[in-house]
TORKOL-4160 file (C-alpha; in steps of 0.2 Angstrom, whole numbers, padded with zeros to 4 digits, m for minus):
300
<pt num="1" X="0533" Y="0877" Z="0378"/>
<pt num="2" X="0544" Y="0882" Z="0393"/>
<pt num="3" X="0561" Y="0873" Z="0391"/>
<pt num="4" X="0576" Y="0873" Z="0402"/>
<pt num="5" X="0593" Y="0871" Z="0394"/>
<pt num="6" X="0610" Y="0868" Z="0402"/>
<pt num="7" X="0625" Y="0871" Z="0391"/>
<pt num="8" X="0614" Y="0884" Z="0382"/>
<pt num="9" X="0629" Y="0895" Z="0376"/>
<pt num="10" X="0638" Y="0880" Z="0367"/>
<pt num="11" X="0637" Y="0876" Z="0349"/>
<pt num="12" X="0622" Y="0864" Z="0351"/>
<pt num="13" X="0614" Y="0874" Z="0365"/>
<pt num="14" X="0615" Y="0891" Z="0355"/>
<pt num="15" X="0608" Y="0883" Z="0339"/>
<pt num="16" X="0594" Y="0874" Z="0349"/>
<pt num="17" X="0590" Y="0890" Z="0358"/>
<pt num="18" X="0589" Y="0900" Z="0342"/>
<pt num="19" X="0577" Y="0887" Z="0335"/>
<pt num="20" X="0566" Y="0886" Z="0350"/>
<pt num="21" X="0564" Y="0905" Z="0352"/>
<pt num="22" X="0561" Y="0907" Z="0333"/>
<pt num="23" X="0546" Y="0895" Z="0335"/>
<pt num="24" X="0539" Y="0904" Z="0350"/>
<pt num="25" X="0545" Y="0894" Z="0364"/>
<pt num="26" X="0553" Y="0901" Z="0380"/>
<pt num="27" X="0570" Y="0895" Z="0385"/>
<pt num="28" X="0577" Y="0896" Z="0402"/>
<pt num="29" X="0596" Y="0894" Z="0401"/>
<pt num="30" X="0605" Y="0888" Z="0417"/>
<pt num="31" X="0621" Y="0897" Z="0419"/>
<pt num="32" X="0635" Y="0898" Z="0432"/>
<pt num="33" X="0634" Y="0917" Z="0430"/>
<pt num="34" X="0618" Y="0926" Z="0426"/>
<pt num="35" X="0624" Y="0943" Z="0432"/>
<pt num="36" X="0634" Y="0946" Z="0416"/>
<pt num="37" X="0620" Y="0940" Z="0404"/>
<pt num="38" X="0605" Y="0950" Z="0398"/>
<pt num="39" X="0588" Y="0942" Z="0397"/>
<pt num="40" X="0580" Y="0944" Z="0380"/>
<pt num="41" X="0563" Y="0940" Z="0373"/>
<pt num="42" X="0559" Y="0922" Z="0376"/>
<pt num="43" X="0576" Y="0919" Z="0384"/>
<pt num="44" X="0579" Y="0920" Z="0403"/>
<pt num="45" X="0595" Y="0916" Z="0412"/>
<pt num="46" X="0595" Y="0907" Z="0428"/>
<pt num="47" X="0610" Y="0904" Z="0439"/>
<pt num="48" X="0615" Y="0887" Z="0445"/>
<pt num="49" X="0629" Y="0876" Z="0451"/>
<pt num="50" X="0633" Y="0888" Z="0465"/>
<pt num="51" X="0631" Y="0884" Z="0484"/>
<pt num="52" X="0617" Y="0896" Z="0486"/>
<pt num="53" X="0609" Y="0896" Z="0469"/>
<pt num="54" X="0592" Y="0888" Z="0469"/>
<pt num="55" X="0587" Y="0887" Z="0451"/>
<pt num="56" X="0571" Y="0878" Z="0455"/>
<pt num="57" X="0564" Y="0894" Z="0463"/>
<pt num="58" X="0566" Y="0904" Z="0447"/>
<pt num="59" X="0559" Y="0891" Z="0435"/>
<pt num="60" X="0541" Y="0890" Z="0429"/>
<pt num="61" X="0532" Y="0874" Z="0426"/>
<pt num="62" X="0543" Y="0866" Z="0412"/>
<pt num="63" X="0539" Y="0855" Z="0397"/>
<pt num="64" X="0556" Y="0849" Z="0395"/>
<pt num="65" X="0574" Y="0850" Z="0401"/>
<pt num="66" X="0589" Y="0848" Z="0389"/>
<pt num="67" X="0605" Y="0844" Z="0398"/>
<pt num="68" X="0620" Y="0848" Z="0387"/>
<pt num="69" X="0632" Y="0854" Z="0400"/>
<pt num="70" X="0650" Y="0847" Z="0400"/>
<pt num="71" X="0668" Y="0852" Z="0398"/>
<pt num="72" X="0675" Y="0851" Z="0380"/>
<pt num="73" X="0684" Y="0835" Z="0375"/>
<pt num="74" X="0694" Y="0844" Z="0362"/>
<pt num="75" X="0709" Y="0849" Z="0374"/>
<pt num="76" X="0723" Y="0837" Z="0377"/>
<pt num="77" X="0718" Y="0824" Z="0390"/>
<pt num="78" X="0729" Y="0827" Z="0405"/>
<pt num="79" X="0725" Y="0819" Z="0421"/>
<pt num="80" X="0717" Y="0836" Z="0426"/>
<pt num="81" X="0707" Y="0838" Z="0410"/>
<pt num="82" X="0700" Y="0820" Z="0411"/>
<pt num="83" X="0694" Y="0823" Z="0428"/>
<pt num="84" X="0686" Y="0839" Z="0422"/>
<pt num="85" X="0678" Y="0831" Z="0407"/>
<pt num="86" X="0670" Y="0817" Z="0419"/>
<pt num="87" X="0665" Y="0828" Z="0434"/>
<pt num="88" X="0658" Y="0842" Z="0424"/>
<pt num="89" X="0645" Y="0830" Z="0416"/>
<pt num="90" X="0642" Y="0820" Z="0432"/>
<pt num="91" X="0640" Y="0835" Z="0443"/>
<pt num="92" X="0629" Y="0844" Z="0431"/>
<pt num="93" X="0617" Y="0829" Z="0428"/>
<pt num="94" X="0616" Y="0826" Z="0447"/>
<pt num="95" X="0611" Y="0845" Z="0449"/>
<pt num="96" X="0598" Y="0842" Z="0435"/>
<pt num="97" X="0590" Y="0828" Z="0445"/>
<pt num="98" X="0591" Y="0838" Z="0460"/>
<pt num="99" X="0581" Y="0852" Z="0451"/>
<pt num="100" X="0568" Y="0839" Z="0445"/>
<pt num="101" X="0566" Y="0832" Z="0463"/>
<pt num="102" X="0563" Y="0850" Z="0469"/>
<pt num="103" X="0551" Y="0855" Z="0456"/>
<pt num="104" X="0533" Y="0853" Z="0462"/>
<pt num="105" X="0527" Y="0851" Z="0444"/>
<pt num="106" X="0539" Y="0839" Z="0435"/>
<pt num="107" X="0544" Y="0842" Z="0416"/>
<pt num="108" X="0537" Y="0829" Z="0404"/>
<pt num="109" X="0554" Y="0824" Z="0397"/>
<pt num="110" X="0573" Y="0825" Z="0400"/>
<pt num="111" X="0584" Y="0825" Z="0385"/>
<pt num="112" X="0602" Y="0821" Z="0392"/>
<pt num="113" X="0617" Y="0823" Z="0381"/>
<pt num="114" X="0628" Y="0808" Z="0379"/>
<pt num="115" X="0640" Y="0802" Z="0364"/>
<pt num="116" X="0643" Y="0788" Z="0352"/>
<pt num="117" X="0659" Y="0785" Z="0363"/>
<pt num="118" X="0647" Y="0775" Z="0374"/>
<pt num="119" X="0649" Y="0760" Z="0361"/>
<pt num="120" X="0668" Y="0760" Z="0363"/>
<pt num="121" X="0678" Y="0758" Z="0346"/>
<pt num="122" X="0678" Y="0746" Z="0332"/>
<pt num="123" X="0681" Y="0746" Z="0313"/>
<pt num="124" X="0670" Y="0731" Z="0310"/>
<pt num="125" X="0655" Y="0732" Z="0321"/>
<pt num="126" X="0639" Y="0741" Z="0317"/>
<pt num="127" X="0631" Y="0749" Z="0332"/>
<pt num="128" X="0613" Y="0754" Z="0335"/>
<pt num="129" X="0604" Y="0759" Z="0351"/>
<pt num="130" X="0602" Y="0741" Z="0355"/>
<pt num="131" X="0621" Y="0738" Z="0355"/>
<pt num="132" X="0631" Y="0736" Z="0371"/>
<pt num="133" X="0649" Y="0743" Z="0373"/>
<pt num="134" X="0663" Y="0736" Z="0363"/>
<pt num="135" X="0678" Y="0736" Z="0375"/>
<pt num="136" X="0682" Y="0749" Z="0388"/>
<pt num="137" X="0690" Y="0766" Z="0387"/>
<pt num="138" X="0689" Y="0783" Z="0395"/>
<pt num="139" X="0675" Y="0790" Z="0384"/>
<pt num="140" X="0665" Y="0774" Z="0386"/>
<pt num="141" X="0667" Y="0775" Z="0404"/>
<pt num="142" X="0661" Y="0793" Z="0405"/>
<pt num="143" X="0646" Y="0791" Z="0394"/>
<pt num="144" X="0640" Y="0776" Z="0404"/>
<pt num="145" X="0642" Y="0785" Z="0421"/>
<pt num="146" X="0634" Y="0801" Z="0413"/>
<pt num="147" X="0618" Y="0791" Z="0407"/>
<pt num="148" X="0617" Y="0782" Z="0423"/>
<pt num="149" X="0615" Y="0798" Z="0433"/>
<pt num="150" X="0602" Y="0804" Z="0420"/>
<pt num="151" X="0592" Y="0788" Z="0422"/>
<pt num="152" X="0587" Y="0793" Z="0439"/>
<pt num="153" X="0574" Y="0805" Z="0431"/>
<pt num="154" X="0564" Y="0790" Z="0427"/>
<pt num="155" X="0562" Y="0787" Z="0445"/>
<pt num="156" X="0550" Y="0802" Z="0445"/>
<pt num="157" X="0541" Y="0796" Z="0430"/>
<pt num="158" X="0549" Y="0807" Z="0418"/>
<pt num="159" X="0552" Y="0801" Z="0400"/>
<pt num="160" X="0571" Y="0801" Z="0397"/>
<pt num="161" X="0581" Y="0802" Z="0381"/>
<pt num="162" X="0599" Y="0799" Z="0380"/>
<pt num="163" X="0605" Y="0808" Z="0365"/>
<pt num="164" X="0621" Y="0800" Z="0359"/>
<pt num="165" X="0629" Y="0813" Z="0348"/>
<pt num="166" X="0641" Y="0809" Z="0334"/>
<pt num="167" X="0653" Y="0820" Z="0325"/>
<pt num="168" X="0643" Y="0836" Z="0324"/>
<pt num="169" X="0647" Y="0846" Z="0308"/>
<pt num="170" X="0645" Y="0865" Z="0307"/>
<pt num="171" X="0653" Y="0878" Z="0297"/>
<pt num="172" X="0659" Y="0889" Z="0311"/>
<pt num="173" X="0662" Y="0878" Z="0326"/>
<pt num="174" X="0667" Y="0861" Z="0330"/>
<pt num="175" X="0677" Y="0848" Z="0320"/>
<pt num="176" X="0674" Y="0853" Z="0302"/>
<pt num="177" X="0684" Y="0870" Z="0302"/>
<pt num="178" X="0698" Y="0860" Z="0310"/>
<pt num="179" X="0697" Y="0846" Z="0297"/>
<pt num="180" X="0696" Y="0859" Z="0283"/>
<pt num="181" X="0712" Y="0868" Z="0288"/>
<pt num="182" X="0725" Y="0856" Z="0281"/>
<pt num="183" X="0716" Y="0855" Z="0264"/>
<pt num="184" X="0716" Y="0874" Z="0264"/>
<pt num="185" X="0735" Y="0873" Z="0263"/>
<pt num="186" X="0735" Y="0859" Z="0250"/>
<pt num="187" X="0741" Y="0846" Z="0263"/>
<pt num="188" X="0725" Y="0836" Z="0267"/>
<pt num="189" X="0724" Y="0817" Z="0267"/>
<pt num="190" X="0719" Y="0802" Z="0277"/>
<pt num="191" X="0723" Y="0802" Z="0295"/>
<pt num="192" X="0730" Y="0785" Z="0302"/>
<pt num="193" X="0723" Y="0770" Z="0292"/>
<pt num="194" X="0709" Y="0780" Z="0285"/>
<pt num="195" X="0697" Y="0765" Z="0289"/>
<pt num="196" X="0691" Y="0772" Z="0305"/>
<pt num="197" X="0672" Y="0777" Z="0305"/>
<pt num="198" X="0666" Y="0794" Z="0307"/>
<pt num="199" X="0648" Y="0794" Z="0313"/>
<pt num="200" X="0644" Y="0812" Z="0308"/>
<pt num="201" X="0628" Y="0823" Z="0309"/>
<pt num="202" X="0623" Y="0840" Z="0303"/>
<pt num="203" X="0620" Y="0853" Z="0317"/>
<pt num="204" X="0603" Y="0856" Z="0309"/>
<pt num="205" X="0598" Y="0838" Z="0312"/>
<pt num="206" X="0605" Y="0838" Z="0329"/>
<pt num="207" X="0594" Y="0852" Z="0334"/>
<pt num="208" X="0579" Y="0845" Z="0325"/>
<pt num="209" X="0581" Y="0828" Z="0333"/>
<pt num="210" X="0581" Y="0836" Z="0350"/>
<pt num="211" X="0565" Y="0845" Z="0346"/>
<pt num="212" X="0558" Y="0829" Z="0339"/>
<pt num="213" X="0562" Y="0820" Z="0355"/>
<pt num="214" X="0554" Y="0833" Z="0365"/>
<pt num="215" X="0538" Y="0833" Z="0355"/>
<pt num="216" X="0535" Y="0815" Z="0352"/>
<pt num="217" X="0531" Y="0804" Z="0367"/>
<pt num="218" X="0536" Y="0788" Z="0359"/>
<pt num="219" X="0554" Y="0794" Z="0360"/>
<pt num="220" X="0562" Y="0787" Z="0375"/>
<pt num="221" X="0579" Y="0778" Z="0380"/>
<pt num="222" X="0595" Y="0779" Z="0369"/>
<pt num="223" X="0594" Y="0790" Z="0353"/>
<pt num="224" X="0609" Y="0790" Z="0341"/>
<pt num="225" X="0611" Y="0808" Z="0335"/>
<pt num="226" X="0620" Y="0803" Z="0319"/>
<pt num="227" X="0617" Y="0802" Z="0300"/>
<pt num="228" X="0611" Y="0786" Z="0294"/>
<pt num="229" X="0626" Y="0786" Z="0282"/>
<pt num="230" X="0642" Y="0786" Z="0292"/>
<pt num="231" X="0658" Y="0788" Z="0282"/>
<pt num="232" X="0676" Y="0780" Z="0284"/>
<pt num="233" X="0689" Y="0793" Z="0286"/>
<pt num="234" X="0697" Y="0791" Z="0269"/>
<pt num="235" X="0680" Y="0794" Z="0260"/>
<pt num="236" X="0676" Y="0808" Z="0272"/>
<pt num="237" X="0692" Y="0817" Z="0267"/>
<pt num="238" X="0690" Y="0813" Z="0249"/>
<pt num="239" X="0673" Y="0821" Z="0249"/>
<pt num="240" X="0679" Y="0836" Z="0259"/>
<pt num="241" X="0693" Y="0839" Z="0247"/>
<pt num="242" X="0682" Y="0838" Z="0232"/>
<pt num="243" X="0670" Y="0850" Z="0239"/>
<pt num="244" X="0685" Y="0862" Z="0243"/>
<pt num="245" X="0693" Y="0859" Z="0226"/>
<pt num="246" X="0709" Y="0853" Z="0235"/>
<pt num="247" X="0719" Y="0837" Z="0233"/>
<pt num="248" X="0717" Y="0823" Z="0246"/>
<pt num="249" X="0735" Y="0816" Z="0246"/>
<pt num="250" X="0746" Y="0818" Z="0261"/>
<pt num="251" X="0743" Y="0805" Z="0274"/>
<pt num="252" X="0746" Y="0809" Z="0293"/>
<pt num="253" X="0753" Y="0793" Z="0301"/>
<pt num="254" X="0745" Y="0786" Z="0317"/>
<pt num="255" X="0761" Y="0788" Z="0327"/>
<pt num="256" X="0763" Y="0806" Z="0323"/>
<pt num="257" X="0745" Y="0810" Z="0328"/>
<pt num="258" X="0747" Y="0800" Z="0344"/>
<pt num="259" X="0763" Y="0809" Z="0348"/>
<pt num="260" X="0754" Y="0826" Z="0346"/>
<pt num="261" X="0738" Y="0822" Z="0354"/>
<pt num="262" X="0741" Y="0808" Z="0367"/>
<pt num="263" X="0726" Y="0798" Z="0373"/>
<pt num="264" X="0715" Y="0811" Z="0365"/>
<pt num="265" X="0720" Y="0805" Z="0348"/>
<pt num="266" X="0707" Y="0791" Z="0350"/>
<pt num="267" X="0694" Y="0804" Z="0344"/>
<pt num="268" X="0703" Y="0805" Z="0327"/>
<pt num="269" X="0711" Y="0788" Z="0324"/>
<pt num="270" X="0697" Y="0777" Z="0331"/>
<pt num="271" X="0679" Y="0777" Z="0329"/>
<pt num="272" X="0663" Y="0767" Z="0327"/>
<pt num="273" X="0650" Y="0765" Z="0314"/>
<pt num="274" X="0634" Y="0770" Z="0322"/>
<pt num="275" X="0616" Y="0770" Z="0314"/>
<pt num="276" X="0602" Y="0780" Z="0321"/>
<pt num="277" X="0589" Y="0766" Z="0321"/>
<pt num="278" X="0578" Y="0773" Z="0334"/>
<pt num="279" X="0574" Y="0790" Z="0327"/>
<pt num="280" X="0571" Y="0782" Z="0310"/>
<pt num="281" X="0559" Y="0770" Z="0318"/>
<pt num="282" X="0550" Y="0784" Z="0327"/>
<pt num="283" X="0548" Y="0793" Z="0311"/>
<pt num="284" X="0561" Y="0807" Z="0311"/>
<pt num="285" X="0566" Y="0813" Z="0293"/>
<pt num="286" X="0584" Y="0819" Z="0291"/>
<pt num="287" X="0587" Y="0836" Z="0283"/>
<pt num="288" X="0604" Y="0830" Z="0278"/>
<pt num="289" X="0607" Y="0811" Z="0278"/>
<pt num="290" X="0621" Y="0812" Z="0265"/>
<pt num="291" X="0639" Y="0819" Z="0268"/>
<pt num="292" X="0639" Y="0827" Z="0250"/>
<pt num="293" X="0624" Y="0837" Z="0253"/>
<pt num="294" X="0629" Y="0842" Z="0271"/>
<pt num="295" X="0646" Y="0849" Z="0264"/>
<pt num="296" X="0637" Y="0858" Z="0250"/>
<pt num="297" X="0626" Y="0866" Z="0263"/>
<pt num="298" X="0639" Y="0871" Z="0276"/>
<pt num="299" X="0653" Y="0876" Z="0263"/>
<pt num="300" X="0642" Y="0886" Z="0251"/>
């Protein structure tokens, strides 16, 4: 298959590219600067998001587009950063739609990144792909607008999947190394109340769920990219501490986290219990459905 990927050098994009090329597919990575990147076997860099760039002229007939582009949400949410988080996702998705419109032969499917933040926050509700938002906040608003822009692909008859990512766990990047740090110094413990839900997922399942959605025509609409077994923070921390052979004992009070991180503290102090009902219905089989096995794999 020929697959175009935006955000192809990020954590998910890099892992996805490696998986696809290993299995003989050709990946076209859309990048802001292709001049400092070297094409490799089965990897071609194509410039985009510049005034004079015309990526549609440098792409073959595509089987799929995977849109993962967007600024990190892990920096303090200043007014400027929030604008960057929102606009980077909206602008990139609009450009993806422009590319689709310009391509004479349309791709079969668009996999567009989103996040479980779409559902808002709750300690009591259980969210599936059929659920609507619970309340309003910055991330919920971003996800809703992001998915709306991607939905325009359906106007061209393109099967569209909204991949709502949970807390992605990897041993080198993302949240897990940061969560491990206090336990490394014997200072780990519950953050805030400890009752907030972490809808986590192993990076391997993220990649394989994206590929599953590309290959299976029945996959369409929202897809929760999360483990079927989310964990409350206190239990997550206890299992992480046990795997690291460290105590889970020093709590971090909510006010201290809010003081340190500001509005961004919602990522740690709040959450949502999300179940991947659709991929399970479609027949996806998780490589790592349970946290204990995930931590065993990533921390071995």
